[in-house]
N, C-alpha and C positions, 0 to 999 in steps of 0.2 A: 345275601346282598352286600355289595361292597360298602365299606364305611367311608371311602374316599369321596371328597367333594367333586362335583362336576368340574372338569378342567376349564371350561368356558367361564363358569362362575368364579373359579379361582382367579382368573385373569381379568374378570369383569368385562368380557367382550361378548358380542353376539355370536351365534353359531355360523353366521355368514361373514364374520370378520375377515379382512384381508390379512395376508402375511405381514404387511407393515404394521397394521393395527395390533396384531398379536405381539410382534416384536416390541412395539412401543409400550404396550401394557406391561410386558415383562420387565422392560427397562425401569419403569416407574416402581414396580414392586421390588426389584433388585436393589434399587437405591434406598427405598424405604426400610427394608428389612435386613439389609446386609449385616452380618455379624460384626463387622468393623464399626458400624454405627450403633449397634445395639449389643455391646459386650455383656456377657452373662445373662442374656435375655433368651430363655428357652423358647418362649412363644414366638418371638421374632425369628429365631433360627428355624423353627418348624414351618413358619409361613414362607420363609425364604426357600426352604427345601421343596415345599409344596408348589410354589410358583415355578421353580426350576423344572420340576417333574412335569408340570402342565405344559410348559414351553417346549420341553424336549419332545413331547408327543405332537402338539399342535403345529410346531414349526416344520414337521416332516410330513410331506404330502401323503405318503402311503400309510403312516401311522394314524394321521388325522382321519383318513378315509375309514380305516378299520374302527377307530374310536367312535366316529359318527354312526357306524352301523351296529357295532356290538358293545359299545361302552367300554368300561375298564377291562372287561374280560378279553376284549379284542387286542389289547396292548399289554396285558399283564406280564408277558414274558420279557418285555423290553423297557417298561416304564417304571419298574421298581427302583427303590432307593439303592439297591445293590448293583445296578447295571447302568452306570452313567456313560458308558461308551456307546449307547444306542445311537442310531442314525439321527442326525439333526442336532445332537448335543454339542457338536463343534461350534454351533452358533452361539451357545451360552458362553463358551470360553471367550469368543470374540467380543461379545457384549460386555462381559465382566472386565475384560482387558481394556475396552474403551472407557468404561465408567470409572474404574478404580486404578488404572495404570499398572495392573499386575503383569509381571514379566511371564509368569507361568501360573496356571490354575490347574488343580487336581493332580499335579505332579506328572504331567503328560510327557510325551517323548522329547519335548524340547528342553526338559529340565536337565540340570547337571552339567551343562556346557559352559565353559568360560566365555566371557564376552570380550569383544575387541575393545582396547583402550584408546585406539586412535580416534581423534575427534577433529572435525573440520573447524578451522578458525572462524571467528565471527566476522560478518560483513560490517563495514564501516560506512558512515555517511559524512560527507563534507559539503557544507553550504557555501557556495561561491557567488558573490555579487559582482557583476560586471556592468559596464556602461552600455548604452544602446549602440554607440559607435563600435565598441569591442564586439558586441553581438553581431553587428552587421559585417564586420571584416574578418572575424575569427581571431584567435589569439593563442598564445601558449602561456598557461598559468603556472606559477611557481607555488606549490603547496607544501605545507609542513604538517605532517600527519602524525599525531601521537598514537602509538599502537603497541600491542604486545608482540614481541618477536622471540624466536627460539633463543634460549640461553646459549651463548658461545662456550661457556665453561663446561657445561654438562651435555651439550648438544641436544637439549630437550629431555634428557632422561630424568632430571630432577635429583639425581644422586651424586654424592661426593665421589671424586675420582677414586677408582679402585674398589668401589662397592656396587652392589646390585640391589634392586628392589626385592622385597620378600613377599611371599604369598600371604595374603591376608588370613590370619588365623580364625577370624570370626566367620567368614564365608567360604573358607578353604579355597580361595582363589576364583570362585565362580562369579563374584560381584553381587550375589543375591543371598538373602537369608530366608529360610522357609519357616513358616508358622503353621501349626495345625489348628484349624478352627472347625470343630465338629467333624464332618466328613471331608472338609476342604483341606488341601495342602496349598497354601498361598505363598508365593515368592515375592519378596520386596527387595528393593535396592539396599545393599549393605550400608549401614550408617557409619561404619568405621572407614572403609576404603572408598565410599561413595560410588560403588559400582565398578571401580577399576580392577578389583580382584587382587590388588597388591598394595603394600605399604612401604614407605621409605623410612628406614631407620636412621640413616646418615644422609641428611639432605645436602644438596649443593649449597655452598656458602654464598653464591652470587644470586641465585633465584629462590633460595630457601625451599627448594623442593617443588616449586611450581613448574619448572621446565621452561618458563618464559619470563622475560623482563620487559619493562616498559621503555620504549625508545621513541625518538622523533625521527621520522623519515621524510626527506625532502624529495618531492616528485615534480616532474614536468608533465603537465596534462594539456593536450591540444584541445582547444575549444573550437568546434567547427562554426563557420559562418551560418547565421540563421537561427541559432538557438534562441529560445524564449524562456520566460519564467516557468519553472516546473520541468524543464528538460533534464533528464538524468543520463549521465555518462558513466558507463561501467568500466572500471579499470580492473581487469582480471588479476587475481592473486595478490592484490595490494591491500587486502584487509589484514586482520590479525593472523599470526602464524597458528597452524594447527597444533594439537596436543598429541604427544606420543606418535609422531610421524604422520599425523593428519594433514590434509592439504590446507593451504591458506585460504582465508575468505577473500571476498572482493571489496573494492572500494567503489562507492557510488557518489559521484559529484553531482549535486543538485544545483541547478543554475537559477539565479535570481537577477533579472535585468532591472537595473535601477530606473525610476521614472525620469523622463527627459523634460527639460524646461520648455522645449519648443514643440516636440513631436509627441503625438499619441499613437500608439501601435495597436493594430488589430490584425493578428495573424502576420502576413507578410506585407500588408499595406500600412502606410503612414498617413497621419492627418495633421495638418498645420493650419493655424489661423493667422491671417496677415491683414493688418490695417491699411487702408488706402484713404486718400483725401477725397473731399467732395468733388474737387476739380478733376481728379484722376478718374473718378467714377463717371462723371458727366461727360467729359471730353474724350475719355479713353487714354490709355497710357501703356508704357512698357516698364515693368518694375523687375527688380531682382529679388528672388526668393531663395531661402536657404534650403539645401538638400543635404543628405548625409555625405555626399561626395564633394560638391562645390556649389557656389551660387548659380542659379539658373534664371534666364530671362522668362518672364511670364507676360503675355500680352493681355491687357485689360480692355475689353471692347467698350465703345462709347455707350453710356447709359447703364452701366453695370450696377446692380442693386446689392444691398447688404445681404449676405448669406449665400451669394452665388459661389458655387464650388467648381474649381478647375482641376483637371486631372493631368498629372505629369506621368506618363507611362514609364515603367521601369526604374523609377526613382525611389521605390520603397525598399523594403528589406529583402535580402536574398532568401530564397526558400531553402530550408534545411536539406542537405543532400545535393545542392547545386542545381535544383530543378527550377531555373528561371528566377525572376525577381518580381516583387510586388510593385504597386504604384503609390505615388504621393498625391494626396488630395488636398488642395489648397482652398480654404474658405476665406473669402474677403469680407471685411467689415468696413463700412464707410464711417469714418470718424467725424464727429461734430466737434469743432474747436470750442474749448472752454474759455479762451481769452483771445482777443483780437487786437492787432495793431491798428493804428488810425487808418492806414492805407487799406488794410483788409476790410475794416468796417465800411469805408467809403465805397469800395468795390461791391460789397455785399448789399449795401443799400441801393446802389444803382441796379443791381440784379433784381432786388426785391421790387423796385419800381417797374421794371420791365415785366416781371412775372405778374404783378398786380394788373398792369395794363392788358396783358394777354388774357387774364381771367375776366376782366370787364368786357373786352371785345368778344370773348367767347359767350358771355352772357347775352350780349346784343344779338349775336347770330342765333342763339337759341330762341330769343323772343320773336325774331322775324320768321323763324321756322314754324313757331306755334301759330302765327297769324295766317300764314299761307298754307298751313297743313303740310 
């Protein structure tokens, strides 16, 4: 009888577990018992090997079928500790690579190759605040961008004129250093060259070996009409320069439209509050209201109430991309005067007398109506 534990028991999953449940269970055990986290712990290493063996069988449909039918005897030729190239074990390498960032596991076919030193430059972000009027019309912004650019002295090589980088003696130019942990051969980024595979003995005096220097670049960026807060404009290739011949990153200009003292914006529509007098509301009037382009006439009908909203079509913000224009909504508020001249008071008192008489007459009419049904 085999002394090995049941593979499902090792991974703490049921015999009907899905492939994803099996993979997740192995991940948990790999993290818990990995030799890196448990140095010089023979028990943890043994559990790690046990979990890897269980996963190599249960992650492969054919091996799992044989194991379910015949037990360990059905997979003894492919699941032993001496045969880690069995079907399904490639998944273990992928999982360990995801969990621990290993460039190579088990010394596979990918080992021993040098790695490219070219790296793409970083993307940059620039926050630009503009006014509502600028957002409506579009503009050309002058930006000053601090960024890392390729060193003119060494052309990005990082070396002094007449010298060349040397192959890193620690990793032999591969950019990786291998460590043996039990039956594992694990590759990690070389701490001396930081994965570049080379070292600079005589660095450039301008960039001190970095290959890049910090400069300020002045750019003109066109801001299209209709942008709003949160709009992002991508300027290709205007981020930081790449390393060792890598392409430059991009610049992202993030727009912030400042709050306006008169207009409130919602998408491509604008909203405006306008005060009117009692006389204008009662008698009707024609008033001038401000828009983004110029003052516009607005007709106030007789008897207009506070809160009435008028719509001026096409007087809002342009839609981004030139697809039409929004509307301007004007909300009127009837203003009650807080101080009166003598003439204003006299006129209002006369109006009050008329209104009171109207109310009294109305009361009389109601009484007659009640009498005669």
